[in-house]
Structures are given as C-alpha cells and as structure tokens.
C-alpha positions as CSV (number, residue, x, y, z in Angstrom):
1,M,0.0,28.6,-5.5
2,R,-3.0,29.3,-3.3
3,V,-5.7,26.6,-3.3
4,P,-9.0,28.4,-4.1
5,I,-12.1,28.1,-2.0
6,G,-14.1,24.9,-2.8
7,S,-10.9,23.0,-3.9
8,P,-9.7,19.8,-2.3
9,G,-7.3,21.7,-0.1
10,P,-6.7,20.6,3.5
11,P,-9.2,21.7,6.1
12,S,-8.3,24.4,8.5
13,G,-7.1,23.5,12.0
14,P,-3.9,22.5,13.7
15,A,-1.6,19.9,12.3
16,I,-2.4,16.4,13.4
17,A,0.1,14.9,15.8
18,S,2.0,11.8,14.9
19,T,0.4,8.5,16.0
20,A,3.5,6.4,15.6
21,P,3.5,3.5,18.0
22,S,7.0,4.3,19.2
23,R,5.9,7.8,20.3
24,R,2.5,6.9,21.7
25,L,2.0,8.2,25.2
26,P,0.2,6.1,27.8
27,S,-3.5,6.9,27.9
28,A,-6.5,5.5,29.7
29,T,-8.4,5.6,26.5
30,A,-5.8,3.8,24.3
31,R,-7.2,0.6,22.8
32,R,-3.9,-1.3,23.1
33,P,-1.1,0.7,24.6
34,D,2.4,-0.6,23.7
35,P,5.2,0.0,26.3
36,V,7.7,-1.1,23.6
37,A,7.1,-0.9,19.9
38,P,7.7,-4.1,17.9
39,D,11.0,-4.5,16.2
40,L,10.1,-4.2,12.5
41,A,13.5,-5.2,11.3
42,A,13.4,-8.5,13.3
43,Y,9.8,-9.0,12.1
44,R,10.8,-8.7,8.4
45,V,13.8,-11.1,8.9
46,A,11.5,-13.6,10.6
47,V,9.0,-13.4,7.8
48,A,11.7,-13.9,5.2
49,E,12.9,-17.0,7.1
50,L,9.4,-18.3,7.3
51,M,8.9,-18.0,3.6
52,V,11.8,-20.5,3.0
53,E,9.9,-23.1,5.1
54,V,6.5,-22.3,3.6
55,G,8.0,-22.7,0.1
56,A,9.0,-26.3,1.0
57,L,5.3,-27.0,1.9
58,A,3.5,-25.2,-0.8
59,D,2.1,-28.3,-2.5
60,A,-1.5,-29.4,-1.8
61,P,-0.6,-32.6,0.2
62,S,1.3,-30.4,2.7
63,T,-1.7,-28.5,3.9
64,T,-1.7,-29.9,7.4
65,A,2.0,-29.6,7.8
66,R,1.8,-26.0,6.5
67,Q,-0.8,-25.2,9.1
68,V,1.2,-26.6,11.9
69,L,4.2,-24.7,10.7
70,L,2.3,-21.4,10.7
71,D,0.8,-22.1,14.1
72,Q,4.3,-22.5,15.5
73,R,6.1,-19.6,13.7
74,L,3.4,-17.0,14.1
75,R,3.7,-17.4,17.9
76,E,7.5,-16.6,17.8
77,P,8.1,-13.3,19.6
78,A,9.3,-11.3,16.6
79,I,6.2,-12.1,14.6
80,A,3.6,-12.3,17.5
81,A,4.6,-8.8,18.6
82,V,3.4,-7.3,15.4
83,L,0.4,-9.5,14.9
84,D,-0.9,-8.9,18.4
85,A,-0.7,-5.1,17.9
86,T,-3.1,-5.3,14.9
87,P,-6.9,-4.8,15.2
88,Q,-7.4,-8.5,14.8
89,G,-4.8,-9.6,17.3
90,L,-2.6,-12.6,16.9
91,V,-5.5,-15.2,16.8
92,G,-7.5,-13.2,14.4
93,A,-4.5,-12.6,12.0
94,R,-3.7,-16.3,12.1
95,E,-7.3,-17.3,11.3
96,T,-7.5,-14.8,8.5
97,L,-4.3,-16.0,7.0
98,L,-5.5,-19.7,7.1
99,L,-8.7,-18.7,5.4
100,E,-6.8,-16.8,2.7
101,L,-4.6,-19.8,2.1
102,A,-7.7,-22.1,1.8
103,R,-9.4,-19.8,-0.8
104,H,-6.2,-19.0,-2.8
105,Q,-5.9,-20.1,-6.4
106,S,-2.5,-20.0,-8.0
107,D,-2.3,-17.6,-10.9
108,A,0.9,-16.1,-12.3
109,R,-0.9,-12.9,-13.3
110,R,-2.0,-12.0,-9.8
111,S,0.0,-10.1,-7.1
112,A,0.1,-13.4,-5.0
113,P,0.8,-16.0,-7.7
114,D,1.4,-18.8,-5.1
115,L,1.0,-19.6,-1.5
116,T,4.4,-18.4,-0.5
117,A,3.8,-15.0,-2.0
118,L,0.4,-14.8,-0.3
119,V,1.8,-15.5,3.1
120,R,4.6,-13.0,2.6
121,I,2.3,-10.2,1.3
122,Y,-0.2,-10.8,4.1
123,L,2.3,-10.8,6.9
124,L,4.2,-7.7,5.7
125,S,1.0,-5.8,5.1
126,R,0.1,-6.4,8.8
127,I,2.6,-3.6,9.6
128,D,0.2,-1.2,7.9
129,A,-2.6,-2.6,10.0
130,M,-0.6,-2.2,13.2
131,W,0.4,1.4,12.4
132,W,-3.1,2.6,11.5
133,R,-5.2,0.4,13.7
134,D,-7.2,3.3,15.1
135,T,-8.0,4.7,11.7
136,P,-11.6,3.9,10.4
137,A,-11.7,2.3,7.0
138,F,-13.6,3.7,4.1
139,L,-16.3,1.1,3.8
140,T,-18.1,2.2,0.7
141,D,-17.3,3.8,-2.7
142,Q,-19.4,6.8,-1.7
143,Q,-17.3,7.3,1.4
144,V,-14.1,7.4,-0.7
145,D,-15.7,9.8,-3.2
146,S,-17.0,12.2,-0.7
147,S,-14.4,12.1,2.2
148,I,-13.0,15.5,3.1
149,D,-9.8,13.7,4.3
150,L,-9.0,12.8,0.7
151,V,-8.1,15.1,-2.3
152,D,-8.7,14.6,-6.0
153,L,-5.6,14.1,-8.0
154,E,-7.0,15.3,-11.2
155,W,-7.4,18.9,-9.8
156,L,-3.7,18.8,-8.8
157,R,-2.5,17.2,-12.1
158,R,-4.1,19.8,-14.3
159,R,-2.2,22.5,-12.3
160,G,1.2,20.7,-12.7
161,L,1.4,19.9,-8.9
162,L,2.1,16.2,-9.2
163,A,5.6,14.6,-9.7
164,F,4.0,11.2,-10.7
165,R,1.6,9.9,-13.3
166,Y,-1.4,7.7,-13.3
167,Q,-4.3,6.7,-15.6
168,E,-7.9,6.2,-14.7
169,Q,-9.9,3.0,-15.1
170,P,-12.2,3.2,-18.2
171,A,-15.8,3.7,-17.0
172,T,-17.4,2.3,-20.2
173,L,-17.1,-0.7,-22.5
174,V,-16.0,1.6,-25.3
175,G,-13.3,3.1,-23.1
176,R,-12.0,-0.4,-22.2
177,G,-12.0,-1.3,-25.9
178,L,-10.0,1.8,-26.8
179,R,-7.6,1.0,-24.0
180,A,-7.0,-2.5,-25.3
181,V,-6.4,-1.2,-28.8
182,R,-3.9,1.3,-27.6
183,R,-2.0,-1.4,-25.7
184,R,-1.7,-3.5,-28.8
185,L,-0.5,-0.7,-30.9
186,L,1.8,1.0,-28.3
187,P,2.6,-1.7,-25.8
188,S,5.4,0.2,-24.0
189,V,3.8,3.7,-23.7
190,T,2.1,2.9,-20.4
191,P,2.1,0.0,-17.9
192,R,-0.3,-2.9,-18.2
193,T,-2.7,-1.9,-15.4
194,A,-6.4,-1.4,-15.1
195,G,-5.9,2.1,-13.8
196,L,-7.3,4.0,-10.8
197,R,-10.8,3.3,-9.8
198,F,-10.5,6.1,-7.3
199,R,-8.1,9.0,-8.1
200,R,-8.2,10.2,-4.4
201,T,-5.8,9.9,-1.6
202,R,-4.7,11.6,1.6
203,R,-2.8,14.9,1.4
204,E,0.2,13.4,3.2
205,M,0.3,10.6,0.5
206,V,0.4,13.2,-2.2
207,A,3.5,14.8,-0.6
208,L,5.1,11.4,-0.2
209,L,4.5,10.4,-3.8
210,N,5.7,13.8,-5.0
211,D,8.9,13.3,-2.9
212,I,9.5,9.8,-4.2
213,G,8.8,11.0,-7.8
214,R,11.3,13.8,-7.6
215,E,14.0,11.5,-6.1
216,F,13.3,8.9,-8.7
217,A,13.6,11.5,-11.5
218,L,17.1,12.4,-10.2
219,A,18.2,8.8,-9.9
220,T,17.3,7.7,-13.5
221,P,18.4,8.7,-17.0
222,P,16.6,11.8,-18.6
223,A,14.6,9.6,-21.0
224,S,13.1,7.5,-18.2
225,P,9.4,8.0,-17.6
226,P,8.1,9.5,-14.3
227,L,7.0,7.5,-11.2
228,W,3.7,5.7,-12.1
229,V,1.0,5.1,-9.4
230,T,-1.4,2.2,-10.0
231,S,-3.6,2.3,-6.9
232,L,-4.4,4.7,-4.1
233,A,-7.3,4.9,-1.6
234,R,-9.9,2.1,-2.1
235,S,-13.1,1.2,-0.2
236,A,-13.7,-2.1,1.5
237,E,-16.6,-2.5,-0.9
238,H,-14.2,-2.3,-3.8
239,Q,-11.8,-4.6,-2.1
240,H,-14.4,-7.3,-1.9
241,R,-15.3,-6.6,-5.5
242,L,-11.7,-7.3,-6.5
243,R,-11.7,-10.5,-4.4
244,R,-14.7,-11.7,-6.3
245,L,-12.8,-11.2,-9.5
246,G,-10.0,-13.4,-8.2
247,Y,-7.5,-10.8,-7.1
248,A,-5.5,-11.2,-3.8
249,A,-7.1,-8.1,-2.3
250,L,-6.5,-8.4,1.4
251,V,-8.9,-7.2,4.1
252,P,-8.2,-5.2,6.1
253,S,-5.9,-3.2,3.8
254,G,-3.9,0.0,4.1
255,H,-5.6,1.1,0.9
256,C,-9.0,1.1,2.7
257,L,-7.5,3.4,5.3
258,G,-6.2,5.9,2.7
259,W,-2.5,5.5,3.8
260,A,-1.3,3.2,1.0
261,A,-0.4,3.4,-2.7
262,D,0.8,0.9,-5.3
263,L,3.7,1.8,-7.5
264,E,4.4,0.2,-10.9
265,M,7.8,-1.7,-11.0
266,T,7.9,-4.2,-13.8
267,W,7.3,-1.6,-16.6
268,F,10.4,0.3,-15.5
269,R,12.7,-2.6,-16.4
270,R,12.5,-1.7,-20.1
271,F,14.0,1.7,-19.2
272,G,16.7,0.3,-16.8
273,A,15.0,2.2,-13.9
274,R,13.4,-0.6,-11.9
275,D,16.3,-1.2,-9.6
276,A,16.8,2.4,-8.9
277,L,13.2,2.7,-7.8
278,A,13.5,-0.4,-5.6
279,E,16.6,0.9,-3.9
280,L,15.1,4.3,-3.0
281,L,11.9,2.7,-1.7
282,L,13.8,0.2,0.5
283,A,16.0,3.1,1.8
284,R,12.9,4.9,2.9
285,Q,11.7,1.8,4.6
286,E,15.0,1.4,6.4
287,A,14.6,5.0,7.6
288,G,11.2,4.2,9.1
289,E,9.3,6.4,6.7
290,V,7.3,3.7,4.9
291,N,6.4,0.1,4.8
292,V,7.1,-1.6,1.5
293,V,5.7,-4.9,0.2
294,D,6.9,-6.4,-3.0
295,E,3.8,-7.6,-4.9
296,G,5.5,-8.4,-8.2
297,Q,4.4,-6.0,-11.0
298,Y,3.9,-3.3,-8.4
299,W,5.1,-2.5,-4.9
300,H,2.8,-1.5,-2.1
301,V,3.9,1.5,-0.1
302,C,2.3,2.7,3.2
303,L,3.2,5.8,5.0
304,A,4.4,5.5,8.6
305,P,2.6,7.4,11.3
306,A,5.9,8.9,12.4
307,A,6.3,10.6,9.0
308,R,2.7,11.9,8.9
309,R,3.3,15.4,10.3
310,R,6.3,16.0,8.1
311,F,4.5,15.1,4.9
312,R,1.4,17.1,5.9
313,R,3.6,20.1,6.3
314,A,5.2,19.4,2.9
315,Y,1.8,19.2,1.2
316,E,0.8,22.5,2.7
317,A,4.0,24.1,1.6
318,E,3.8,22.8,-1.9
319,M,0.1,23.9,-2.3
320,G,0.7,27.2,-0.6
321,V,-1.9,26.7,2.1
C-alpha cells in the first residue's frame, strides 16, 4: 500500500544510521565518547543482586542504611558504567534515585508498589537513557501532537496495518463513565488501563510492535487476543502530570523520547498467554534488540539504537514507501 500525500508516512531522505553505543565512531563533537560499551548483561545481574539487599532495607527505619547501600553499590563498575553514560551521569542518577525514594508512597496499584520495585525500575530504565542520550525529549503535549517524527496510529489501524491493539483515553466525563460501565459489565474484554493519551509513536516502534504482535500471535492459541499496547510516546509535560496523580512516572523517560512502549501483561494470564509474551520479549532483549523492564501489569519496552535501521526499513516495506 502506498501512503498518500499528507499522511503520516516517513519523510523523504536517506535512512538514519544506527546510533548504538557499541558502534559509535570516535568524534570530536561526541558528547561522551565510549571506547567500550557497558556490559548490559552484567549490569542487569548487578541490579538484580542489589534488589535483594534493598528488599532487606525497605522499611522506614532503614532509610540511612539504604542510602549508604546505594552509595556503595551504584559505584560498582558494572552499574557505574551505565549510569555514567546517561545524560545525568553517575552523580545525577544517584541524586535522582534518592529523591524518587524520598517521595515514593507505597501503593499496590502502581507500577512501583514498593521501594524495591522503584529502584529496580529506575535502574533498568537507565539503559534507555544511555542508549538515546543525544535524542531531544518531547517537552510539551503540543510537540508530541505535531512532531513529524511520529505517526498517528489511528490512520494505520483503520487500514489494517497494525498487528496490535490499543484503546484511547476518554476525553470527556461521559466517556470515562461509559468506560467504567463497560468494565463492570464486560470485565475481561479489555485490560484495565486508562488508555493512550497520545496515539503517536516513531515509525520504527510501529514496525517493532507489529513484529512482536505477529510473533505473539503465532506463539499463542487461536482464541488469544492480540498484543495490547497501553502507552507510547508521551511528553515530559504529561509525565509530570502523571507524577502529580501519584504514578511512578520517571523523568527522564524513554517514552518522552518516543522510543518506548508499554505492553499489557497481567490481562493475558486469563488466556494462558502471559508467559509466552514474557519469553519472546526477554529473547529479544537477550538478542540486544530491546530493553525490557517488568513494571507489573505491563512491561516497558525500548528499542535499541542498533536495531533502529532494520525496523525503519521494515516500516517502509510494510507501508510501501
């Protein structure tokens, strides 16, 4: 299918080269050249080990001991290598994490229900920040809505070009009321999620999600529902709005760069498909294609720079441009 003029198809011009840290060439203009890319497998293992220790110090009286522990562990080579390669650097990442811990309120309904989950989610999401550190964030809602780097999913959905589903966030009080009634009457039809505030994402992310959606459909019984996306690109403005509502919306975030999506996980348990989705996502992470962060009800997925060119070409092939 040809994307017509005026559609959200990709702009003309040469394909963008990969910006993967492991392939970055030395440059006098590079902000922070890396002679050797951090070992992400070692980083994830170190974070998992740290979680065991943080879990033992998660109560309020252990605040000082927990801070001392983090001061020590974040400086270990496997962790420090990643944090130092983020825009904030090691010191900035440490200070941000301590501030997040200070403001955190335990809530089983949130993506980070306790301090241990918050530390894990924050540290694993720093891989996104390291990968895309030179990418400007979408600061306002208007930037997300108008950016030529993002495409509108609704245009693609209506033409049958998506291998995944989503639902939009109701814009009115009446719409929210109807959504609540539908959930009570048909609780298993859709996941319990607010829906997309922005139905826009990068072209490469569309191709990635389509690829995951097709693989997921092949790995599950015929009656299983398709892959379900709960969040895509977001603005920093919206991220702070979520924080004011009590959500553990981290800043900076891969969502604000346009390179991340959240995929529903818990809902698929009722169909016996949750484990299959988890396995295929972790396999893609092992292959260096994505970064995956388990956030409970949904999993956060960020595309790796090394896979950017391949999925840009896949998008262009799928859309016929």
